[in-house]
N, C-alpha and C positions, 0 to 999 in steps of 0.2 A: 609070416607071409601076408599079414593083413595089409591091405592097400592104404597108403598115406593120403590123408585129405589135402586138398590143394591149399596152399597158403595165400592169404589175401593181404595186400598192402593198401593202407588207406591214409591218404594225406589229410592231416587235420586242417580244417579251413582256418584262415587268418581271422583275427578279431574284426567284427563288423563295427564300424564307428560312424557317427553322424558328424558332418562337417558344415561349416559356414564359409562360403566364399567371400573373400575380402573385397569390399567395394568402398573406396574412400569417398567421403562426403564433406560438404561444408555445412556447418550448423551453428546455431546460437546456443551457447551454453545457458541452461536455465537453472535458477536457484529456487528451491521450494521453501516455503515458510507458512506461517499461520498467525492469526491475530483476531482481535475483536474490532468490529466496526463501531466507530465513535464519531460524533460531529466535530467538524473543524472549529466551529464557534459555539460556545456555550456561555450564557450570561444569566445572572440573577436579576430579575426585574424588581426594582425598588421604587417607592414613591418619593418624589421630591417636594411634595406639599402634604399637609395633613387635612383630613376631612372625612366625610361619610361617603362610601361608595354608593352611588345612585344608579349606575348603569354598568352592565357587563356585556361583552360581546356574546352572541349566541354560541360560538364555538370556544368560549373561554372555559375549557375543560381539559383534563389530562388527555393528551393526544390530539388536541385541536390544532389545525394549521392556520398560520397567519402570514400575510404578505407584509413586506417592509412598509412601515408607516401606518399600518392598520391599527385602529383603536381597539385596545383590549378591555379597558374599563374607564369609567369617568368618576371623578370625585366632585362632590357638591361645589360648584364654582361661585356661589352667591357672595361669600366674603371676599373672594378675590376680584370679583367684578366691582364691588364697592371700593376696594383698595385701588383698583385701576382708575376708577373715576376720580378718586381723591388725588391720586398722583397726577392725573391730567389737569385737574384744577390747580394744583400747586405749580405745575409747569407753566400754565397760562399766566398765573400771577407773577411768577419769576420773570417771564418774558416781558410782561407789562412793566415791571420795575426796571428792567434793563432798558426798555425803550424810553421810559421817563428820565432815567439818569443820563442816557445818551443825549436826549434833547436838552437837558439842563447843561450838560457839558458844552454843547454847541453854542448855547446862548451866552454862557460865561466866557467862552473864547471870543465871541463877537464883541461883547462889552469891554473886555480887557484890551482888545486890539483897537477899539474906538478911543480909548483913553490914552493910548500910546505911552504906556508906562514901562516899556522895556520888555524883558523876557517874562513870559507867563509862568508862574509856579504851578506845580502839579495840583495843588489844592485849588488853585484858581480855575483850573480846567476840570475839576471834580473827577480826576482820574481814580482815586481810591474808591469813590462811590460807584463809578462805572465798573471797576474790577470786581467789587463785591457783588454787584448785580449780575455780572457774567458768571461768577462762581455759583451764585444762587440758581441761575438757569441750568448750568451743568449738573448740579446736584438734583434739581427737579427732573431733568432728563434721565438721569441714572435711576431715580426712584420710579419714574414712569416705566422705564425698560424692565426693571425688576418686577413691578406689578404685572406687566404684560406677560413676562415669562412665567410667573407663578400661575396666572390664569391659563396659559397654554399647558402647563404641567398638570393641570387637573385631568388631562386626558393622557393616560398611559398608553404609549404606542410601541409597536414591535420595531426594534432597531434593525432587523433583517428578516428575511424569509425563514420561517422555522415552525416548529411544533412545540406546544406547551407540554413540559414534562410534569411539573407540579403546580397545582392550583392551591394557593395559600389564603385567599380572601374570597368573600362572596358578597352578594348584594346586601346592602344595609350595614355592612361592617364599617366601623370607624378605624381608619389607619392613621398612623403617625408619620412624621417625616422620617424617611429611611426604612419604612416597613417593607419587607420582602413579600411581593404579591405572587411570584411564580418564577419558574426557571424555563428559559427558552433555548431550544436546541436548533442551530442553523441547519437547514435542509438543502442548501446550495451545494455543499461539498462535504463528503464523508472522508474520514481518515482511518487508516489501519496502521498501527505500530507493529513492525515485524522485526524480530531479533535477527541480527546478521553476525555470524562468527567471522574470524579472520580468514578462514577457508572460503566462506561465501564471498567475501569482498574480493578475493583473487579472481573470481569469475564475473564480477559485476563492473559496469561503468557507473559508479556511484555519482550522482549529480552533485555539483558544488553550489554554493549559495548565489553565485553570479549567473547561473544557468537559468534561462527562461523558457526553453523549448527543447525538443528532441529528447524528452525524458524516456527512460526504459519502460516498455509496456508491461503491464501486469494483468494476468488473468486470475480472477477470483472465482471460487466455486464453493458451493455449500448445498446441503440436502435440505429442501423445503417441502414438507408434507410428502415425503417419500420420493421426491423427484429432485434430481440434481440440476441446479441452475448455475449460469455463468454470468459474470460481470467483467467489464473492462475498466482498468485504472492505469495510473502511472506512478512510478517511483520518483517523487519530486525532490526529496532531500533526505538528509540524515540528521539526527539530533546532535551530532558533533562530539559526544562524549561517550566513554565506555561506562556501562553499568557496573557499579561497585560490587554487586553480588554475583552476577552471571558473567561478567567480563565480556559482554557482547555490546555492539553498537546497534541502536535502533534506527531502522529506515522508516520513512513515512510514505505510505501509499495513499493517493487521493483518488476518489471516485466522484465524478460530477453528477449532480441531480440524482441522488440515491433513491428518492421517493417518487421519481417521475412527476415532479410538480411542473416541469417545463415541457412536458410531452412524453411520448413513449420512448424514453432514452434507453431503458433496460427491459429485458423480457419479464423481469419480476422485481418488485420493490426490494431494495436492500435496506433492511431495518437496522437501526442502531442497536448495538448489543449482540448482533449475530456473529457467531464464530465462523470464520472462513479459512479456506486453504488458498495459498497464493503461489502462482507460478510466475517468477520474475524473469524477464528477458535479460540474458547475460551477454558476455562478449562473443564476437563472431570469430570462429576458427575455421581454417581451411585444411583439407586433406587429412582428415582424422577418420578413425575406424571405431565403430561401436560393436563390442562383442559382449556376450553374457558374462557375468562375474564368475560363474562356475567353470568357464573355459580356462581360467588362470590356475596354474598348478601351485602347490604349496611353496615352491621355491621362487615364485614370481615370474615364471615363464609360461609359454603356451606351446602346444604341440601343433605342428602343421604336417600335412601329408603331401609328399612330393609326387612327381609324375610316375614314379615307379611303385607307388602305393607303400612307401616307407615313411616312418615317423621321423621328423626332424624337430629338434628343440629350438625355439626362438626366444630371445630376450627382447622384451618390449618396454617402451616408455609410457607409463600411465599418466595421461593428462588430468583425468578426473575419475573418481569412483562415485557412481550413482547408486541408487537403491538396488537395481537389478542388472545394470550394465556397467561396462568399463569403456572409457573413451581413450583410445590408443593414439598417440601422436607419432610414434616412430617404432620401427621393428617389423612392420608388416607391409607387404606390397600387394598391389592390385592383383587379384586372381589367386592369392594364397588360400589354401583350404585349412581353416582353423578347426581343430578337433574339439567337438563339444561333448563327446562321450567320456565319462570318467573311467580311466584305465588304471587298475590297481598296480600292474607290473609293467608299465610302459618303459621301453628302452629305445634309445636312438637306433635308427635303421630297422626297427621292428616292422614286419610285414602286416598290413591291415587291409581290410576290404571296405569299400564304400557302397552305399545302397545302390543296387542295380548291377554290381559286378557279379560275374558268374562264379559258381562254386567249383572247386577243383574236382575233376572226374575221378571216380573210384576205379582203380585198376586191379585185375585179378591175374594170377599166374602161379606156376609151380615153383618158380625159383624164389630167391630172396628178393625182398622189396627194395626198390631203388629209391633213393632220396636225394634230391638235388637242392633242397632248400634247408636252411637251419631249422625251420619250424616243422619239418616232415617227421612223422612218427610212424614206426612200423608196429602193427598190431597183429599178433599171431594167435589164431584160435583153433581149437581141435576138440572134437567130441570124445576123443579117447583119453584115457588116463594113462600117461606114460609110466606112472609108477606101477601100474598093474601089469605091464608087459614083462 
């Protein structure tokens, strides 16, 4: 005769999932890379004459900057000044000899014509003597030009704007012909060699050798003294061959005025030897969707939620896999809700809830629980032990 406790039916709520609404967009595919900053032009400065170094520039030190044509050091010019004077004297003497022989040739021609002896032979006109004098003048002129060049070469000048990397001579040192006095790094343009795989090349408009403008833009970044700085450059060319070891092709990125020698070109000086990260502008694509990588299932599909809050499996075409995202070119439509939550037992048409959806109300009654959905579960509870009755 003990009264029966009321039975309760409780509908288990559907799984709560997080979704991302599909919004197609147009974007430039970017390719990431890294590399070291190096000068575009590097040259070893060598002497073209020998002698004692009698003067050096105040900034002729490691790290010193020079403008194109600026004197780095001077070699004792005394011997070369004497050689130039000697060459000038020899040239003047040769010119005088030529003038004398030319005058004699004119006199001989006039005398021969006055005698009316017929055709004048070459010896009669002193043509060999004149030709020898002309050759003597040319030789003297060449010797004078060489002596003048040697005197000019006693001043070692910078062939381009740059900074001195190595200083190999000092004041008072004697240098021979061909002695290396230092190494100069050009500061007008910096280069970064970035390795590009075949997959990277599929997303890039790689410039060819005939292209002069419209180069892909490149953003460089690096941490300097605890702060991240950015620089702008351009992908101007590739090296044209595959590396035998890594089987990649190297692209070349150029950055103008890395040391800000022509003004405040960059927010921070980009020093040679710095390791930088590169973000290279790639091809332009339209109507693509970017979703997180974890939204892709093991079988290569994605789950979407329809208007009835049920799961539907979608097959998608992946245009590109990035570090954290996937770029989808086909399979998703605007407004689709892509499931981001990892579901261990997801099935097609399974009921789910979205954030903001109301929970199903708990119903009580004395009769059996009614279930209208596949996911409904009846839970019966009692404070009495049926086995004790």
